[in-house]
N, CA, C and O atoms as a GROMACS GRO file, in nm:
protein
  568
    1UNK      N    1   6.259  11.091   6.241
    1UNK     CA    2   6.222  10.971   6.168
    1UNK      C    3   6.074  10.942   6.193
    1UNK      O    4   6.026  10.959   6.305
    2UNK      N    5   6.003  10.900   6.092
    2UNK     CA    6   5.862  10.865   6.102
    2UNK      C    7   5.846  10.742   6.190
    2UNK      O    8   5.932  10.654   6.190
    3UNK      N    9   5.738  10.735   6.264
    3UNK     CA   10   5.714  10.621   6.354
    3UNK      C   11   5.700  10.492   6.274
    3UNK      O   12   5.647  10.492   6.163
    4UNK      N   13   5.746  10.381   6.332
    4UNK     CA   14   5.734  10.253   6.263
    4UNK      C   15   5.589  10.206   6.256
    4UNK      O   16   5.505  10.250   6.334
    5UNK      N   17   5.562  10.119   6.160
    5UNK     CA   18   5.429  10.059   6.151
    5UNK      C   19   5.415   9.957   6.264
    5UNK      O   20   5.515   9.918   6.324
    6UNK      N   21   5.290   9.914   6.293
    6UNK     CA   22   5.271   9.817   6.401
    6UNK      C   23   5.345   9.685   6.379
    6UNK      O   24   5.384   9.619   6.475
    7UNK      N   25   5.366   9.647   6.254
    7UNK     CA   26   5.440   9.526   6.223
    7UNK      C   27   5.588   9.562   6.219
    7UNK      O   28   5.628   9.652   6.146
    8UNK      N   29   5.667   9.491   6.297
    8UNK     CA   30   5.810   9.521   6.303
    8UNK      C   31   5.886   9.434   6.205
    8UNK      O   32   5.838   9.331   6.158
    9UNK      N   33   6.006   9.478   6.175
    9UNK     CA   34   6.095   9.412   6.079
    9UNK      C   35   6.184   9.310   6.148
    9UNK      O   36   6.241   9.338   6.254
   10UNK      N   37   6.195   9.193   6.089
   10UNK     CA   38   6.291   9.093   6.132
   10UNK      C   39   6.422   9.122   6.059
   10UNK      O   40   6.425   9.122   5.936
   11UNK      N   41   6.528   9.148   6.133
   11UNK     CA   42   6.657   9.185   6.075
   11UNK      C   43   6.756   9.072   6.089
   11UNK      O   44   6.781   9.022   6.199
   12UNK      N   45   6.813   9.031   5.976
   12UNK     CA   46   6.919   8.931   5.972
   12UNK      C   47   7.050   9.002   5.943
   12UNK      O   48   7.059   9.077   5.846
   13UNK      N   49   7.151   8.979   6.025
   13UNK     CA   50   7.286   9.024   5.996
   13UNK      C   51   7.361   8.905   5.938
   13UNK      O   52   7.358   8.796   5.994
   14UNK      N   53   7.430   8.926   5.825
   14UNK     CA   54   7.510   8.820   5.764
   14UNK      C   55   7.655   8.863   5.773
   14UNK      O   56   7.694   8.966   5.718
   15UNK      N   57   7.735   8.783   5.842
   15UNK     CA   58   7.875   8.815   5.864
   15UNK      C   59   7.962   8.698   5.822
   15UNK      O   60   7.915   8.585   5.812
   16UNK      N   61   8.089   8.725   5.796
   16UNK     CA   62   8.185   8.622   5.760
   16UNK      C   63   8.302   8.683   5.686
   16UNK      O   64   8.293   8.793   5.634
   17UNK      N   65   8.411   8.610   5.682
   17UNK     CA   66   8.532   8.662   5.616
   17UNK      C   67   8.520   8.670   5.465
   17UNK      O   68   8.560   8.769   5.404
   18UNK      N   69   8.464   8.567   5.405
   18UNK     CA   70   8.462   8.555   5.260
   18UNK      C   71   8.335   8.615   5.199
   18UNK      O   72   8.224   8.580   5.240
   19UNK      N   73   8.350   8.704   5.100
   19UNK     CA   74   8.232   8.757   5.032
   19UNK      C   75   8.149   8.647   4.966
   19UNK      O   76   8.026   8.655   4.962
   20UNK      N   77   8.216   8.544   4.912
   20UNK     CA   78   8.142   8.433   4.849
   20UNK      C   79   8.060   8.356   4.952
   20UNK      O   80   7.946   8.319   4.925
   21UNK      N   81   8.118   8.331   5.069
   21UNK     CA   82   8.045   8.259   5.174
   21UNK      C   83   7.927   8.341   5.225
   21UNK      O   84   7.820   8.287   5.253
   22UNK      N   85   7.946   8.472   5.236
   22UNK     CA   86   7.834   8.558   5.277
   22UNK      C   87   7.724   8.557   5.171
   22UNK      O   88   7.606   8.556   5.203
   23UNK      N   89   7.764   8.556   5.043
   23UNK     CA   90   7.665   8.551   4.935
   23UNK      C   91   7.584   8.421   4.943
   23UNK      O   92   7.463   8.422   4.920
   24UNK      N   93   7.650   8.311   4.974
   24UNK     CA   94   7.579   8.183   4.990
   24UNK      C   95   7.484   8.188   5.109
   24UNK      O   96   7.373   8.135   5.102
   25UNK      N   97   7.527   8.250   5.219
   25UNK     CA   98   7.441   8.262   5.337
   25UNK      C   99   7.318   8.348   5.305
   25UNK      O  100   7.207   8.318   5.349
   26UNK      N  101   7.339   8.454   5.228
   26UNK     CA  102   7.227   8.539   5.187
   26UNK      C  103   7.131   8.460   5.100
   26UNK      O  104   7.009   8.468   5.119
   27UNK      N  105   7.183   8.385   5.005
   27UNK     CA  106   7.098   8.302   4.918
   27UNK      C  107   7.015   8.205   5.001
   27UNK      O  108   6.897   8.185   4.975
   28UNK      N  109   7.077   8.145   5.100
   28UNK     CA  110   7.006   8.053   5.190
   28UNK      C  111   6.892   8.124   5.262
   28UNK      O  112   6.781   8.071   5.272
   29UNK      N  113   6.919   8.243   5.313
   29UNK     CA  114   6.813   8.320   5.381
   29UNK      C  115   6.701   8.357   5.285
   29UNK      O  116   6.583   8.348   5.320
   30UNK      N  117   6.738   8.399   5.164
   30UNK     CA  118   6.634   8.438   5.068
   30UNK      C  119   6.544   8.320   5.031
   30UNK      O  120   6.426   8.339   5.002
   31UNK      N  121   6.599   8.200   5.031
   31UNK     CA  122   6.517   8.082   5.004
   31UNK      C  123   6.422   8.052   5.119
   31UNK      O  124   6.319   7.987   5.099
   32UNK      N  125   6.454   8.099   5.240
   32UNK     CA  126   6.370   8.075   5.357
   32UNK      C  127   6.269   8.186   5.383
   32UNK      O  128   6.181   8.172   5.468
   33UNK      N  129   6.280   8.295   5.310
   33UNK     CA  130   6.195   8.410   5.338
   33UNK      C  131   6.048   8.375   5.317
   33UNK      O  132   6.015   8.290   5.235
   34UNK      N  133   5.962   8.441   5.392
   34UNK     CA  134   5.819   8.416   5.374
   34UNK      C  135   5.773   8.460   5.235
   34UNK      O  136   5.821   8.562   5.184
   35UNK      N  137   5.682   8.386   5.173
   35UNK     CA  138   5.639   8.423   5.037
   35UNK      C  139   5.562   8.554   5.032
   35UNK      O  140   5.565   8.624   4.931
   36UNK      N  141   5.492   8.589   5.141
   36UNK     CA  142   5.422   8.716   5.146
   36UNK      C  143   5.508   8.816   5.222
   36UNK      O  144   5.596   8.778   5.300
   37UNK      N  145   5.481   8.941   5.200
   37UNK     CA  146   5.554   9.045   5.271
   37UNK      C  147   5.669   9.099   5.188
   37UNK      O  148   5.701   9.048   5.081
   38UNK      N  149   5.729   9.203   5.243
   38UNK     CA  150   5.838   9.271   5.173
   38UNK      C  151   5.973   9.226   5.229
   38UNK      O  152   5.990   9.210   5.350
   39UNK      N  153   6.068   9.207   5.139
   39UNK     CA  154   6.205   9.172   5.177
   39UNK      C  155   6.299   9.275   5.117
   39UNK      O  156   6.288   9.311   5.000
   40UNK      N  157   6.392   9.321   5.200
   40UNK     CA  158   6.495   9.414   5.155
   40UNK      C  159   6.630   9.354   5.185
   40UNK      O  160   6.652   9.298   5.293
   41UNK      N  161   6.721   9.366   5.091
   41UNK     CA  162   6.858   9.318   5.106
   41UNK      C  163   6.952   9.437   5.093
   41UNK      O  164   6.960   9.500   4.987
   42UNK      N  165   7.023   9.467   5.201
   42UNK     CA  166   7.130   9.567   5.198
   42UNK      C  167   7.260   9.489   5.188
   42UNK      O  168   7.317   9.449   5.289
   43UNK      N  169   7.306   9.468   5.066
   43UNK     CA  170   7.421   9.382   5.039
   43UNK      C  171   7.546   9.466   5.020
   43UNK      O  172   7.541   9.578   4.970
   44UNK      N  173   7.657   9.411   5.061
   44UNK     CA  174   7.786   9.475   5.049
   44UNK      C  175   7.839   9.456   4.907
   44UNK      O  176   7.821   9.350   4.848
   45UNK      N  177   7.902   9.557   4.852
   45UNK     CA  178   7.954   9.545   4.715
   45UNK      C  179   8.096   9.488   4.712
   45UNK      O  180   8.156   9.481   4.605
   46UNK      N  181   8.149   9.447   4.827
   46UNK     CA  182   8.285   9.390   4.832
   46UNK      C  183   8.300   9.269   4.740
   46UNK      O  184   8.408   9.245   4.687
   47UNK      N  185   8.193   9.194   4.721
   47UNK     CA  186   8.197   9.075   4.635
   47UNK      C  187   8.257   9.106   4.498
   47UNK      O  188   8.329   9.024   4.442
   48UNK      N  189   8.227   9.224   4.446
   48UNK     CA  190   8.273   9.258   4.311
   48UNK      C  191   8.425   9.271   4.303
   48UNK      O  192   8.482   9.257   4.195
   49UNK      N  193   8.491   9.298   4.415
   49UNK     CA  194   8.636   9.313   4.414
   49UNK      C  195   8.710   9.180   4.400
   49UNK      O  196   8.830   9.180   4.371
   50UNK      N  197   8.642   9.068   4.422
   50UNK     CA  198   8.708   8.938   4.414
   50UNK      C  199   8.659   8.853   4.297
   50UNK      O  200   8.701   8.739   4.281
   51UNK      N  201   8.572   8.909   4.215
   51UNK     CA  202   8.515   8.833   4.103
   51UNK      C  203   8.576   8.876   3.970
   51UNK      O  204   8.618   8.990   3.952
   52UNK      N  205   8.579   8.782   3.878
   52UNK     CA  206   8.618   8.815   3.741
   52UNK      C  207   8.504   8.895   3.676
   52UNK      O  208   8.394   8.903   3.731
   53UNK      N  209   8.532   8.951   3.561
   53UNK     CA  210   8.430   9.029   3.489
   53UNK      C  211   8.309   8.942   3.458
   53UNK      O  212   8.195   8.986   3.471
   54UNK      N  213   8.334   8.817   3.416
   54UNK     CA  214   8.223   8.726   3.384
   54UNK      C  215   8.140   8.696   3.508
   54UNK      O  216   8.017   8.694   3.502
   55UNK      N  217   8.208   8.674   3.622
   55UNK     CA  218   8.135   8.646   3.746
   55UNK      C  219   8.056   8.769   3.792
   55UNK      O  220   7.946   8.756   3.845
   56UNK      N  221   8.113   8.888   3.772
   56UNK     CA  222   8.042   9.010   3.807
   56UNK      C  223   7.914   9.023   3.723
   56UNK      O  224   7.810   9.063   3.774
   57UNK      N  225   7.924   8.990   3.595
   57UNK     CA  226   7.806   8.995   3.508
   57UNK      C  227   7.697   8.900   3.559
   57UNK      O  228   7.579   8.934   3.556
   58UNK      N  229   7.737   8.781   3.607
   58UNK     CA  230   7.639   8.687   3.662
   58UNK      C  231   7.574   8.743   3.789
   58UNK      O  232   7.455   8.722   3.812
   59UNK      N  233   7.653   8.813   3.871
   59UNK     CA  234   7.596   8.873   3.992
   59UNK      C  235   7.497   8.983   3.955
   59UNK      O  236   7.391   8.994   4.016
   60UNK      N  237   7.530   9.065   3.855
   60UNK     CA  238   7.436   9.168   3.810
   60UNK      C  239   7.306   9.103   3.761
   60UNK      O  240   7.197   9.153   3.791
   61UNK      N  241   7.316   8.993   3.687
   61UNK     CA  242   7.197   8.922   3.642
   61UNK      C  243   7.118   8.868   3.762
   61UNK      O  244   6.995   8.876   3.765
   62UNK      N  245   7.189   8.812   3.860
   62UNK     CA  246   7.123   8.760   3.980
   62UNK      C  247   7.055   8.874   4.056
   62UNK      O  248   6.946   8.855   4.110
   63UNK      N  249   7.119   8.990   4.061
   63UNK     CA  250   7.057   9.106   4.127
   63UNK      C  251   6.927   9.144   4.056
   63UNK      O  252   6.826   9.173   4.121
   64UNK      N  253   6.929   9.143   3.924
   64UNK     CA  254   6.807   9.174   3.849
   64UNK      C  255   6.697   9.071   3.875
   64UNK      O  256   6.580   9.106   3.884
   65UNK      N  257   6.736   8.945   3.887
   65UNK     CA  258   6.639   8.840   3.918
   65UNK      C  259   6.578   8.860   4.056
   65UNK      O  260   6.459   8.839   4.075
   66UNK      N  261   6.659   8.902   4.152
   66UNK     CA  262   6.606   8.930   4.286
   66UNK      C  263   6.505   9.044   4.280
   66UNK      O  264   6.397   9.036   4.340
   67UNK      N  265   6.540   9.148   4.208
   67UNK     CA  266   6.448   9.262   4.195
   67UNK      C  267   6.318   9.219   4.127
   67UNK      O  268   6.210   9.265   4.164
   68UNK      N  269   6.328   9.130   4.028
   68UNK     CA  270   6.208   9.080   3.961
   68UNK      C  271   6.120   8.998   4.054
   68UNK      O  272   5.999   8.989   4.032
   69UNK      N  273   6.180   8.939   4.158
   69UNK     CA  274   6.104   8.863   4.258
   69UNK      C  275   6.045   8.954   4.366
   69UNK      O  276   5.980   8.906   4.459
   70UNK      N  277   6.066   9.086   4.353
   70UNK     CA  278   6.011   9.179   4.450
   70UNK      C  279   6.101   9.206   4.569
   70UNK      O  280   6.058   9.264   4.668
   71UNK      N  281   6.225   9.163   4.560
   71UNK     CA  282   6.319   9.188   4.669
   71UNK      C  283   6.385   9.323   4.643
   71UNK      O  284   6.448   9.344   4.539
   72UNK      N  285   6.370   9.414   4.737
   72UNK     CA  286   6.433   9.545   4.723
   72UNK      C  287   6.581   9.526   4.755
   72UNK      O  288   6.615   9.484   4.865
   73UNK      N  289   6.667   9.556   4.661
   73UNK     CA  290   6.810   9.532   4.674
   73UNK      C  291   6.885   9.663   4.666
   73UNK      O  292   6.865   9.743   4.575
   74UNK      N  293   6.972   9.683   4.763
   74UNK     CA  294   7.058   9.800   4.764
   74UNK      C  295   7.199   9.752   4.795
   74UNK      O  296   7.221   9.688   4.898
   75UNK      N  297   7.293   9.781   4.708
   75UNK     CA  298   7.433   9.744   4.730
   75UNK      C  299   7.503   9.859   4.800
   75UNK      O  300   7.503   9.972   4.752
   76UNK      N  301   7.563   9.828   4.914
   76UNK     CA  302   7.635   9.928   4.993
   76UNK      C  303   7.784   9.921   4.962
   76UNK      O  304   7.837   9.814   4.932
   77UNK      N  305   7.850  10.034   4.968
   77UNK     CA  306   7.996  10.036   4.952
   77UNK      C  307   8.058   9.959   5.068
   77UNK      O  308   8.006   9.962   5.179
   78UNK      N  309   8.169   9.891   5.042
   78UNK     CA  310   8.233   9.818   5.150
   78UNK      C  311   8.282   9.913   5.259
   78UNK      O  312   8.312  10.029   5.234
   79UNK      N  313   8.287   9.862   5.376
   79UNK     CA  314   8.333   9.939   5.492
   79UNK      C  315   8.264   9.888   5.616
   79UNK      O  316   8.155   9.830   5.608
   80UNK      N  317   8.325   9.908   5.727
   80UNK     CA  318   8.272   9.858   5.853
   80UNK      C  319   8.145   9.934   5.890
   80UNK      O  320   8.145  10.057   5.895
   81UNK      N  321   8.037   9.862   5.914
   81UNK     CA  322   7.907   9.922   5.943
   81UNK      C  323   7.904   9.997   6.075
   81UNK      O  324   7.815  10.079   6.097
   82UNK      N  325   7.999   9.970   6.163
   82UNK     CA  326   8.000  10.043   6.290
   82UNK      C  327   8.111  10.148   6.295
   82UNK      O  328   8.117  10.226   6.389
   83UNK      N  329   8.197  10.149   6.196
   83UNK     CA  330   8.310  10.244   6.195
   83UNK      C  331   8.300  10.336   6.073
   83UNK      O  332   8.229  10.436   6.076
   84UNK      N  333   8.371  10.302   5.967
   84UNK     CA  334   8.382  10.388   5.850
   84UNK      C  335   8.251  10.406   5.773
   84UNK      O  336   8.232  10.509   5.708
   85UNK      N  337   8.161  10.309   5.779
   85UNK     CA  338   8.036  10.318   5.702
   85UNK      C  339   7.913  10.338   5.790
   85UNK      O  340   7.801  10.318   5.744
   86UNK      N  341   7.933  10.376   5.914
   86UNK     CA  342   7.821  10.392   6.008
   86UNK      C  343   7.719  10.495   5.957
   86UNK      O  344   7.598  10.470   5.960
   87UNK      N  345   7.766  10.610   5.911
   87UNK     CA  346   7.675  10.714   5.862
   87UNK      C  347   7.598  10.665   5.740
   87UNK      O  348   7.477  10.685   5.730
   88UNK      N  349   7.668  10.601   5.646
   88UNK     CA  350   7.601  10.550   5.526
   88UNK      C  351   7.497  10.444   5.563
   88UNK      O  352   7.386  10.445   5.510
   89UNK      N  353   7.534  10.352   5.652
   89UNK     CA  354   7.440  10.250   5.696
   89UNK      C  355   7.318  10.314   5.761
   89UNK      O  356   7.204  10.278   5.729
   90UNK      N  357   7.340  10.407   5.851
   90UNK     CA  358   7.228  10.472   5.920
   90UNK      C  359   7.135  10.542   5.822
   90UNK      O  360   7.013  10.537   5.836
   91UNK      N  361   7.194  10.608   5.722
   91UNK     CA  362   7.114  10.678   5.621
   91UNK      C  363   7.029  10.581   5.540
   91UNK      O  364   6.909  10.601   5.526
   92UNK      N  365   7.092  10.475   5.488
   92UNK     CA  366   7.018  10.379   5.405
   92UNK      C  367   6.916  10.301   5.489
   92UNK      O  368   6.804  10.276   5.443
   93UNK      N  369   6.954  10.265   5.609
   93UNK     CA  370   6.863  10.192   5.696
   93UNK      C  371   6.742  10.278   5.732
   93UNK      O  372   6.628  10.231   5.726
   94UNK      N  373   6.767  10.402   5.771
   94UNK     CA  374   6.657  10.492   5.805
   94UNK      C  375   6.563  10.514   5.688
   94UNK      O  376   6.441  10.513   5.705
   95UNK      N  377   6.619  10.535   5.570
   95UNK     CA  378   6.536  10.557   5.451
   95UNK      C  379   6.454  10.432   5.418
   95UNK      O  380   6.336  10.442   5.386
   96UNK      N  381   6.517  10.316   5.425
   96UNK     CA  382   6.448  10.190   5.395
   96UNK      C  383   6.332  10.167   5.492
   96UNK      O  384   6.222  10.132   5.450
   97UNK      N  385   6.358  10.187   5.619
   97UNK     CA  386   6.253  10.164   5.719
   97UNK      C  387   6.140  10.266   5.707
   97UNK      O  388   6.023  10.231   5.722
   98UNK      N  389   6.175  10.389   5.682
   98UNK     CA  390   6.076  10.496   5.676
   98UNK      C  391   5.989  10.489   5.550
   98UNK      O  392   5.868  10.508   5.557
   99UNK      N  393   6.051  10.461   5.436
   99UNK     CA  394   5.978  10.467   5.309
   99UNK      C  395   5.915  10.336   5.267
   99UNK      O  396   5.813  10.337   5.198
  100UNK      N  397   5.972  10.224   5.306
  100UNK     CA  398   5.923  10.096   5.256
  100UNK      C  399   5.955   9.987   5.359
  100UNK      O  400   6.024   9.890   5.328
  101UNK      N  401   5.905  10.004   5.481
  101UNK     CA  402   5.943   9.913   5.588
  101UNK      C  403   5.921   9.768   5.548
  101UNK      O  404   5.808   9.725   5.525
  102UNK      N  405   6.031   9.692   5.541
  102UNK     CA  406   6.018   9.551   5.502
  102UNK      C  407   5.978   9.463   5.620
  102UNK      O  408   5.996   9.501   5.736
  103UNK      N  409   5.925   9.346   5.589
  103UNK     CA  410   5.899   9.246   5.691
  103UNK      C  411   6.029   9.175   5.727
  103UNK      O  412   6.053   9.140   5.843
  104UNK      N  413   6.112   9.154   5.625
  104UNK     CA  414   6.244   9.091   5.640
  104UNK      C  415   6.348   9.186   5.585
  104UNK      O  416   6.331   9.241   5.476
  105UNK      N  417   6.455   9.206   5.661
  105UNK     CA  418   6.567   9.288   5.616
  105UNK      C  419   6.694   9.209   5.639
  105UNK      O  420   6.721   9.163   5.750
  106UNK      N  421   6.772   9.193   5.534
  106UNK     CA  422   6.900   9.123   5.542
  106UNK      C  423   7.009   9.226   5.521
  106UNK      O  424   7.012   9.296   5.420
  107UNK      N  425   7.100   9.235   5.618
  107UNK     CA  426   7.210   9.330   5.613
  107UNK      C  427   7.341   9.254   5.612
  107UNK      O  428   7.375   9.186   5.709
  108UNK      N  429   7.415   9.267   5.502
  108UNK     CA  430   7.544   9.200   5.491
  108UNK      C  431   7.653   9.289   5.549
  108UNK      O  432   7.668   9.405   5.509
  109UNK      N  433   7.728   9.234   5.642
  109UNK     CA  434   7.843   9.304   5.700
  109UNK      C  435   7.968   9.264   5.623
  109UNK      O  436   7.976   9.153   5.570
  110UNK      N  437   8.066   9.354   5.616
  110UNK     CA  438   8.183   9.324   5.533
  110UNK      C  439   8.287   9.238   5.602
  110UNK      O  440   8.393   9.213   5.546
  111UNK      N  441   8.259   9.191   5.722
  111UNK     CA  442   8.349   9.098   5.791
  111UNK      C  443   8.272   9.035   5.907
  111UNK      O  444   8.151   9.048   5.917
  112UNK      N  445   8.345   8.968   5.992
  112UNK     CA  446   8.283   8.914   6.112
  112UNK      C  447   8.346   8.976   6.236
  112UNK      O  448   8.320   8.931   6.348
  113UNK      N  449   8.427   9.079   6.217
  113UNK     CA  450   8.504   9.133   6.329
  113UNK      C  451   8.427   9.227   6.420
  113UNK      O  452   8.459   9.236   6.539
  114UNK      N  453   8.327   9.296   6.371
  114UNK     CA  454   8.257   9.394   6.454
  114UNK      C  455   8.108   9.365   6.468
  114UNK      O  456   8.028   9.458   6.479
  115UNK      N  457   8.071   9.239   6.467
  115UNK     CA  458   7.930   9.203   6.476
  115UNK      C  459   7.867   9.258   6.604
  115UNK      O  460   7.758   9.313   6.601
  116UNK      N  461   7.936   9.243   6.717
  116UNK     CA  462   7.881   9.290   6.845
  116UNK      C  463   7.859   9.441   6.843
  116UNK      O  464   7.761   9.490   6.898
  117UNK      N  465   7.950   9.515   6.779
  117UNK     CA  466   7.935   9.660   6.772
  117UNK      C  467   7.817   9.699   6.683
  117UNK      O  468   7.746   9.795   6.713
  118UNK      N  469   7.796   9.626   6.574
  118UNK     CA  470   7.681   9.654   6.487
  118UNK      C  471   7.552   9.621   6.561
  118UNK      O  472   7.454   9.696   6.552
  119UNK      N  473   7.550   9.510   6.634
  119UNK     CA  474   7.433   9.475   6.713
  119UNK      C  475   7.405   9.584   6.816
  119UNK      O  476   7.289   9.621   6.837
  120UNK      N  477   7.509   9.636   6.880
  120UNK     CA  478   7.492   9.745   6.977
  120UNK      C  479   7.435   9.870   6.908
  120UNK      O  480   7.347   9.936   6.962
  121UNK      N  481   7.486   9.901   6.789
  121UNK     CA  482   7.434  10.014   6.712
  121UNK      C  483   7.285   9.997   6.684
  121UNK      O  484   7.207  10.091   6.699
  122UNK      N  485   7.246   9.876   6.644
  122UNK     CA  486   7.106   9.851   6.609
  122UNK      C  487   7.015   9.842   6.732
  122UNK      O  488   6.893   9.842   6.718
  123UNK      N  489   7.074   9.836   6.850
  123UNK     CA  490   6.997   9.838   6.974
  123UNK      C  491   6.986   9.978   7.033
  123UNK      O  492   6.931   9.996   7.141
  124UNK      N  493   7.040  10.078   6.962
  124UNK     CA  494   7.025  10.216   7.008
  124UNK      C  495   6.878  10.254   7.001
  124UNK      O  496   6.803  10.200   6.920
  125UNK      N  497   6.837  10.348   7.087
  125UNK     CA  498   6.693  10.381   7.099
  125UNK      C  499   6.621  10.413   6.968
  125UNK      O  500   6.505  10.378   6.953
  126UNK      N  501   6.689  10.481   6.873
  126UNK     CA  502   6.619  10.518   6.749
  126UNK      C  503   6.582  10.398   6.663
  126UNK      O  504   6.492  10.408   6.580
  127UNK      N  505   6.650  10.284   6.681
  127UNK     CA  506   6.623  10.166   6.599
  127UNK      C  507   6.532  10.065   6.669
  127UNK      O  508   6.464   9.988   6.602
  128UNK      N  509   6.529  10.065   6.800
  128UNK     CA  510   6.454   9.963   6.875
  128UNK      C  511   6.308   9.950   6.833
  128UNK      O  512   6.259   9.837   6.822
  129UNK      N  513   6.236  10.059   6.808
  129UNK     CA  514   6.094  10.042   6.771
  129UNK      C  515   6.072   9.974   6.636
  129UNK      O  516   5.960   9.929   6.608
  130UNK      N  517   6.174   9.965   6.553
  130UNK     CA  518   6.158   9.914   6.417
  130UNK      C  519   6.175   9.764   6.405
  130UNK      O  520   6.117   9.703   6.315
  131UNK      N  521   6.252   9.702   6.494
  131UNK     CA  522   6.291   9.562   6.475
  131UNK      C  523   6.224   9.469   6.575
  131UNK      O  524   6.221   9.497   6.695
  132UNK      N  525   6.172   9.358   6.524
  132UNK     CA  526   6.118   9.256   6.612
  132UNK      C  527   6.230   9.174   6.672
  132UNK      O  528   6.226   9.138   6.790
  133UNK      N  529   6.332   9.144   6.590
  133UNK     CA  530   6.448   9.068   6.633
  133UNK      C  531   6.566   9.103   6.543
  133UNK      O  532   6.548   9.142   6.428
  134UNK      N  533   6.685   9.090   6.598
  134UNK     CA  534   6.808   9.102   6.519
  134UNK      C  535   6.879   8.968   6.531
  134UNK      O  536   6.927   8.932   6.639
  135UNK      N  537   6.885   8.895   6.420
  135UNK     CA  538   6.944   8.760   6.419
  135UNK      C  539   7.073   8.760   6.340
  135UNK      O  540   7.094   8.846   6.254
  136UNK      N  541   7.159   8.665   6.368
  136UNK     CA  542   7.288   8.656   6.301
  136UNK      C  543   7.298   8.526   6.223
  136UNK      O  544   7.265   8.418   6.272
  137UNK      N  545   7.345   8.537   6.099
  137UNK     CA  546   7.377   8.420   6.016
  137UNK      C  547   7.519   8.440   5.967
  137UNK      O  548   7.551   8.542   5.908
  138UNK      N  549   7.603   8.341   5.993
  138UNK     CA  550   7.743   8.351   5.953
  138UNK      C  551   7.765   8.279   5.820
  138UNK      O  552   7.717   8.168   5.799
  139UNK      N  553   7.838   8.346   5.732
  139UNK     CA  554   7.881   8.285   5.607
  139UNK      C  555   8.011   8.211   5.634
  139UNK      O  556   8.113   8.273   5.663
  140UNK      N  557   8.007   8.082   5.625
  140UNK     CA  558   8.126   8.001   5.656
  140UNK      C  559   8.188   7.950   5.528
  140UNK      O  560   8.120   7.919   5.430
  141UNK      N  561   8.320   7.940   5.531
  141UNK     CA  562   8.396   7.898   5.413
  141UNK      C  563   8.415   7.748   5.406
  141UNK      O  564   8.518   7.707   5.352
  142UNK      N  565   8.334   7.671   5.450
  142UNK     CA  566   8.373   7.533   5.438
  142UNK      C  567   8.274   7.437   5.468
  142UNK      O  568   8.300   7.317   5.460
   0.00000   0.00000   0.00000
């Protein structure tokens, strides 16, 4: 992997049971992001499994609006980031950091059950030079 730039990435993990609540938490973070710098969103595609066709169309439109705002958006297949989707996460994360290191990176987890394991994964030696901090935001249903 190519060495990180001197400026490190602030990584937000978004966890929670409900895909809708996680989407709201992501929206809240995107509203707080710094106006300058690069933002990347690695969002879970699980949301599409609980939405009607009309709601899915609105999400696609919202995704296009994010891209128009300069937010690099990548939808990941659902799966546990520390178990079944670990290889996919590592691949996308490595590529994102190497090719277009963002100032802010938001990573949506498909649940709240393995947050500690994902944090441990992101604290492995190959990732440590890339991140300034790994913060957690929970999507709550209520």
